[in-house]
C-alpha positions as CSV (number, residue, x, y, z in Angstrom):
1,X,-23.3,-3.8,12.9
2,X,-21.5,-0.4,13.7
3,X,-18.1,-0.2,12.9
4,X,-15.6,2.7,13.6
5,X,-12.3,2.8,11.8
6,X,-9.6,4.8,13.6
7,X,-6.5,5.8,11.8
8,X,-4.0,9.0,11.6
9,X,-4.7,10.0,8.0
10,X,-1.8,12.3,7.3
11,X,-0.1,10.2,4.6
12,X,-1.4,8.1,1.7
13,X,-0.6,4.5,0.7
14,X,-2.0,1.2,0.8
15,X,-3.9,1.6,4.1
16,X,-5.5,4.7,2.8
17,X,-6.5,3.0,-0.4
18,X,-8.0,0.2,1.6
19,X,-10.2,2.7,3.7
20,X,-11.1,4.6,0.8
21,X,-12.3,1.5,-1.0
22,X,-14.2,0.2,2.1
23,X,-16.0,3.5,2.0
24,X,-16.7,3.5,-1.6
25,X,-18.0,-0.1,-1.4
26,X,-20.3,0.4,1.4
27,X,-23.2,-0.4,-0.5
28,X,-22.0,-3.8,-0.9
29,X,-22.6,-4.5,2.8
30,X,-25.7,-2.5,3.9
31,X,-25.8,-4.4,7.2
32,X,-22.7,-2.7,8.3
33,X,-22.7,1.0,9.1
34,X,-19.1,2.2,8.8
35,X,-17.7,5.6,10.4
36,X,-14.2,6.9,10.4
37,X,-12.3,8.7,12.9
38,X,-9.1,10.5,11.7
39,X,-6.5,12.6,13.4
40,X,-5.3,14.6,10.4
41,X,-7.0,16.2,7.3
42,X,-5.5,15.2,4.0
43,X,-6.3,13.3,0.8
44,X,-7.8,10.2,2.7
45,X,-10.3,12.5,4.6
46,X,-11.4,14.0,1.1
47,X,-11.8,10.7,-0.5
48,X,-13.9,9.2,2.4
49,X,-16.2,12.3,2.2
50,X,-16.4,12.2,-1.4
51,X,-17.7,8.5,-1.0
52,X,-20.3,9.8,1.4
53,X,-18.9,8.5,4.6
54,X,-19.0,9.9,8.0
55,X,-15.5,11.2,9.2
56,X,-15.1,12.2,12.8
57,X,-12.2,14.5,13.6
58,X,-9.9,13.6,16.4
59,X,-7.3,16.4,16.0
60,X,-3.6,16.2,15.2
61,X,-1.5,14.1,17.5
62,X,2.2,14.1,18.1
63,X,3.4,11.8,21.0
64,X,6.0,14.2,22.1
65,X,3.1,16.4,23.1
66,X,1.0,14.7,25.8
67,X,-1.8,17.2,25.7
68,X,-2.5,16.4,22.2
69,X,-2.8,12.7,22.9
70,X,-5.1,13.6,25.9
71,X,-7.4,16.0,23.7
72,X,-7.7,13.2,20.9
73,X,-8.7,10.6,23.3
74,X,-11.3,12.9,24.7
75,X,-12.6,13.6,21.2
76,X,-12.7,9.7,20.6
77,X,-14.6,9.2,23.9
78,X,-17.2,11.8,22.7
79,X,-17.4,10.3,19.2
80,X,-17.9,6.6,20.8
81,X,-20.7,8.1,22.9
82,X,-22.4,9.4,20.0
83,X,-21.7,6.8,17.3
84,X,-22.0,3.8,19.6
85,X,-20.0,1.4,17.5
86,X,-20.2,-2.4,18.2
87,X,-16.5,-2.6,17.2
88,X,-13.6,-0.2,17.0
89,X,-11.0,-1.2,14.4
90,X,-7.5,0.5,15.1
91,X,-5.4,0.4,11.8
92,X,-1.7,0.0,12.2
93,X,0.4,0.3,15.5
94,X,0.2,4.1,15.8
95,X,-3.6,4.1,16.0
96,X,-3.8,1.2,18.3
97,X,-0.9,2.6,20.8
98,X,-2.6,5.9,21.0
99,X,-6.5,5.0,21.2
100,X,-6.5,1.6,22.8
101,X,-6.6,3.1,26.3
102,X,-9.6,5.3,25.5
103,X,-11.5,2.3,24.0
104,X,-10.8,0.2,26.9
105,X,-12.2,2.9,29.3
106,X,-15.3,3.1,27.1
107,X,-15.8,-0.5,27.2
108,X,-15.8,-0.9,23.2
109,X,-14.8,-4.2,21.8
110,X,-11.4,-3.3,19.9
111,X,-9.6,-5.1,17.1
112,X,-6.1,-4.3,16.0
113,X,-5.7,-4.4,12.2
114,X,-1.9,-4.9,11.7
115,X,-0.6,-3.5,8.5
116,X,3.2,-3.4,9.4
117,X,5.7,-6.0,9.9
118,X,6.5,-6.7,13.6
119,X,10.2,-5.6,14.3
120,X,10.3,-6.2,18.1
121,X,11.7,-2.7,18.2
122,X,10.4,0.8,18.7
123,X,8.0,2.6,21.1
124,X,5.0,1.8,18.9
125,X,5.3,-1.7,19.3
126,X,6.3,-1.5,22.8
127,X,2.9,0.6,23.5
128,X,1.0,-1.8,21.5
129,X,2.1,-4.7,23.5
130,X,0.5,-3.3,26.6
131,X,-3.1,-4.2,25.7
132,X,-4.2,-7.2,24.0
133,X,-6.8,-6.6,21.5
134,X,-10.1,-8.4,21.6
135,X,-8.9,-10.0,18.3
136,X,-6.6,-8.9,15.3
137,X,-7.1,-8.7,11.6
138,X,-4.4,-9.1,8.8
139,X,-4.1,-9.5,5.3
140,X,-2.1,-12.8,4.9
141,X,-0.6,-15.7,6.8
142,X,2.8,-14.1,6.9
143,X,1.4,-11.2,9.0
144,X,-0.9,-13.7,11.0
145,X,2.2,-15.6,12.1
146,X,4.0,-12.4,13.3
147,X,0.9,-11.3,15.3
148,X,0.9,-14.6,16.9
149,X,4.4,-14.1,18.3
150,X,3.2,-10.7,19.7
151,X,-0.1,-11.5,21.2
152,X,-0.1,-15.2,21.7
153,X,-3.4,-16.8,21.8
154,X,-5.3,-13.9,20.4
155,X,-7.9,-14.7,17.6
156,X,-6.5,-13.6,14.3
157,X,-8.7,-13.1,11.3
158,X,-7.1,-13.2,7.8
159,X,-9.3,-10.9,5.5
160,X,-8.4,-10.3,1.9
161,X,-8.9,-6.4,1.1
162,X,-11.3,-5.6,-1.4
163,X,-9.8,-4.5,-4.8
164,X,-12.1,-2.4,-7.1
165,X,-12.0,-3.8,-10.7
166,X,-10.5,-1.3,-13.1
167,X,-12.9,0.5,-15.2
168,X,-12.2,-0.3,-19.0
169,X,-10.0,2.4,-20.5
170,X,-11.0,4.7,-23.3
171,X,-9.8,3.6,-26.6
172,X,-6.8,5.8,-26.8
173,X,-6.2,6.3,-23.2
174,X,-2.8,4.3,-23.2
175,X,-1.4,6.4,-26.1
176,X,-2.4,9.4,-24.6
177,X,-0.9,8.7,-21.3
178,X,2.3,7.6,-22.9
179,X,2.4,10.6,-25.0
180,X,2.1,12.8,-21.8
181,X,4.8,10.9,-20.1
182,X,7.2,11.1,-23.2
183,X,7.0,7.3,-23.9
184,X,7.0,5.6,-27.3
185,X,4.0,3.4,-27.9
186,X,6.4,0.4,-28.6
187,X,8.3,0.8,-25.3
188,X,8.1,-1.8,-22.7
189,X,6.9,0.1,-19.8
190,X,8.1,-0.8,-16.3
191,X,5.9,0.9,-13.4
192,X,6.6,1.2,-9.7
193,X,3.9,3.1,-7.8
194,X,4.6,3.1,-4.0
195,X,5.5,5.3,-1.1
196,X,8.9,6.9,-1.2
197,X,10.6,4.6,1.2
198,X,13.9,3.0,0.7
199,X,12.5,-0.5,1.7
200,X,10.1,-0.3,-1.2
201,X,13.1,-0.8,-3.5
202,X,13.2,2.1,-5.7
203,X,16.8,2.3,-5.5
204,X,17.2,-1.5,-6.1
205,X,15.2,-1.1,-9.1
206,X,17.4,1.5,-10.5
207,X,20.4,-0.7,-10.1
208,X,18.5,-3.5,-11.9
209,X,17.6,-1.2,-14.7
210,X,21.4,-0.2,-15.1
211,X,22.0,-3.9,-15.8
212,X,19.3,-4.2,-18.7
213,X,21.6,-2.7,-21.3
214,X,20.7,0.0,-23.8
215,X,19.5,-2.2,-26.6
216,X,16.3,-3.1,-24.9
217,X,13.5,-0.8,-25.5
218,X,12.1,0.0,-22.0
219,X,11.1,3.0,-19.9
220,X,10.6,3.1,-16.3
221,X,7.5,5.1,-14.7
222,X,8.2,5.7,-10.8
223,X,5.2,7.2,-9.2
224,X,5.1,8.5,-5.6
225,X,5.4,11.8,-4.1
226,X,7.3,13.0,-1.1
227,X,5.0,13.3,2.0
228,X,7.5,14.6,4.4
229,X,11.1,15.9,4.5
230,X,12.7,12.6,4.8
231,X,11.0,11.2,1.6
232,X,11.7,14.6,-0.2
233,X,15.5,13.9,0.8
234,X,15.1,10.2,-0.5
235,X,13.6,11.5,-3.9
236,X,16.6,13.7,-4.3
237,X,19.0,10.8,-3.7
238,X,17.1,8.6,-6.2
239,X,17.3,11.0,-9.0
240,X,21.1,11.4,-8.4
241,X,21.5,7.5,-8.4
242,X,19.8,7.4,-11.7
243,X,22.0,10.0,-13.1
244,X,25.1,8.1,-11.9
245,X,23.9,4.9,-13.2
246,X,23.3,6.4,-16.6
247,X,19.5,5.5,-16.9
248,X,18.1,9.0,-16.0
249,X,16.9,9.7,-19.6
250,X,14.7,6.4,-19.6
251,X,13.1,7.0,-16.0
252,X,10.0,9.2,-15.7
253,X,9.5,10.6,-12.0
254,X,5.8,10.9,-11.9
255,X,5.4,12.2,-8.4
256,X,2.2,11.7,-6.4
257,X,-0.5,10.5,-8.8
258,X,-4.2,9.8,-8.3
259,X,-4.6,8.0,-11.8
260,X,-2.4,4.9,-10.7
261,X,-5.1,2.6,-12.3
262,X,-4.7,4.5,-15.5
263,X,-0.9,4.2,-15.2
264,X,-1.3,0.5,-14.6
265,X,-3.2,0.3,-17.8
266,X,-0.9,2.0,-19.9
267,X,2.1,0.2,-18.5
268,X,3.5,-3.6,-19.2
269,X,5.2,-4.6,-16.0
270,X,4.7,-3.8,-12.6
271,X,8.0,-3.9,-10.5
272,X,8.5,-3.3,-6.8
273,X,11.6,-5.0,-5.5
274,X,11.3,-4.6,-1.9
275,X,14.5,-4.8,0.2
276,X,12.6,-6.1,3.3
277,X,9.4,-8.2,3.5
278,X,6.3,-6.7,2.4
279,X,3.4,-7.3,5.0
280,X,1.1,-7.9,2.2
281,X,1.3,-5.7,-0.9
282,X,-2.2,-4.4,-1.8
283,X,-0.5,-2.6,-4.8
284,X,0.6,-6.2,-6.3
285,X,-3.2,-7.3,-6.2
286,X,-4.1,-3.9,-7.9
287,X,-1.5,-4.5,-10.6
288,X,-2.6,-8.0,-11.1
289,X,-6.1,-7.1,-11.3
290,X,-5.1,-4.3,-14.1
291,X,-3.4,-7.3,-16.0
292,X,0.0,-6.5,-15.3
293,X,2.6,-9.3,-14.7
294,X,4.5,-8.5,-11.5
295,X,8.3,-8.7,-10.7
296,X,9.0,-8.3,-7.0
297,X,11.5,-9.8,-4.3
298,X,10.7,-13.1,-2.6
299,X,9.5,-13.1,1.0
300,X,6.6,-11.8,3.0
301,X,3.3,-11.1,1.7
302,X,4.6,-10.8,-1.9
303,X,5.1,-14.6,-1.9
304,X,1.6,-15.2,-1.0
305,X,0.3,-13.3,-4.0
306,X,2.7,-13.5,-6.8
307,X,3.0,-17.0,-8.4
308,X,4.8,-18.2,-11.5
309,X,1.3,-18.1,-13.3
310,X,1.4,-14.3,-12.9
311,X,4.9,-12.9,-12.3
312,X,8.3,-13.5,-11.3
313,X,10.0,-13.5,-7.6
314,X,13.5,-12.8,-7.4
315,X,16.4,-12.4,-4.8
316,X,16.9,-8.9,-3.5
317,X,19.8,-8.3,-5.4
318,X,20.2,-6.1,-8.6
319,X,21.5,-9.1,-10.8
320,X,18.4,-11.2,-9.9
321,X,15.8,-8.3,-10.4
322,X,17.5,-7.4,-13.7
323,X,17.3,-11.1,-14.8
324,X,13.6,-11.4,-14.0
325,X,12.8,-8.1,-15.9
326,X,15.1,-9.0,-18.8
327,X,13.3,-12.4,-19.1
328,X,10.1,-10.3,-19.7
329,X,11.5,-7.9,-21.8
330,X,12.8,-10.5,-24.2
331,X,9.8,-12.7,-24.3
332,X,6.6,-10.9,-25.2
333,X,4.7,-14.0,-25.5
334,X,5.5,-14.9,-21.9
335,X,4.7,-11.3,-20.8
336,X,1.3,-11.7,-22.5
337,X,0.8,-15.1,-21.0
338,X,1.5,-13.9,-17.5
339,X,-0.8,-10.7,-18.1
340,X,-3.8,-12.7,-19.3
341,X,-3.6,-14.8,-16.1
342,X,-3.1,-12.0,-13.7
343,X,-6.7,-10.8,-13.1
344,X,-7.5,-14.4,-12.3
345,X,-4.9,-14.4,-9.6
346,X,-6.0,-11.1,-8.2
347,X,-9.4,-12.4,-7.5
348,X,-8.2,-15.6,-6.1
C-alpha cells in the first residue's frame, strides 16, 4: 500500500511527533510505503529526512494569498502523479481544507485525520465541511463522537498512535540533567512539556503551584518554546505570572527541547492541566510510558487515557489541581505505585 501523509509542518507538537514516529518505525510495516508532503521546512522535515523518509515539498501557503494555495495544489498534483498513492491522509483541518479539492480532482481516496477538537466556528472547519472525506481517522472515542457530528455517516477509524518505548537512561543521566537544571536530587520534579498555548494550562499550573506551600520540596520544569509571536507574548506573560505568584524561583523555563524523553525520565510527576478538552493527549501516553504518574484535568481525550491506576484527574480549577499534586507530593509510596503501573497503561 502506498500512503501519502499531507501536512503543513511549520510548527512542532504532538502531530509532528506522530509523523516522525511513523517514519522512524516504517520498518515495522514493510508492506506500507509511506511518503510525506509538507508545505514548510522546519524541525519536522529534518526529522523525517533523518529517518530516511521521502519528503515532497509543496511550498509555503498562506490562505490570504490565493496564488500560494494554487501553487501548492499544483505541486501536490505533480507529487500525486509521481507517487501514485493508494490513499492520501490529510492531517488536521488546515491540510484537509487546503488540499482536499486537489485530491478530489486527482481521484485519490482521501482520509481526514482529525487532531483538533471541533468548535463549530472558524473558516478551517467551514472549508473542511464542504467535502466529505472517504473516511476519517482519529485517536479516541471523544474525537470520534465529534467527527460523527461533523460528517454524519462517514466511516471513522479509531487508531492509537505508536509511542516508542523510552531507551534505558544512562546510570547517572537523571542526576546530570537535574544538575543542569539547578534541581536538587531529592526535589520532586513536576514536568509539563507542551506547546505554549493558553489552553494547555501552563497558567493554571502556576496558580496550582502557588497553593502548594513553601514547605513542600517541589520544582517545576516547563518545556516548550515560542514558535510564533503570539506564543512569545504568552511566554512573557507566564514568566510575569510566576513572579507575581511568588513561585518563579522554583520554576525552570526550559524552552524548546529535543530531549523530552530524558526530561520525563528525570522528573517525578507529569502535569498538564488543560483548561479545555484535549483531543487525545499523546504526551500523556508518552509520560506514562516513561513511568510518570500523570495529573491532568478531566474531560476530552485525557479521561480516556488517565485512570486512577496511573494518575489523577482534577477539575480545571487551581485548588483542585493543587490538591491532586499535593496528594502525590505528600505520599511517595502512592507516587511510586502509580509510576509502576504507568507503562502498562500506556501500552493498553
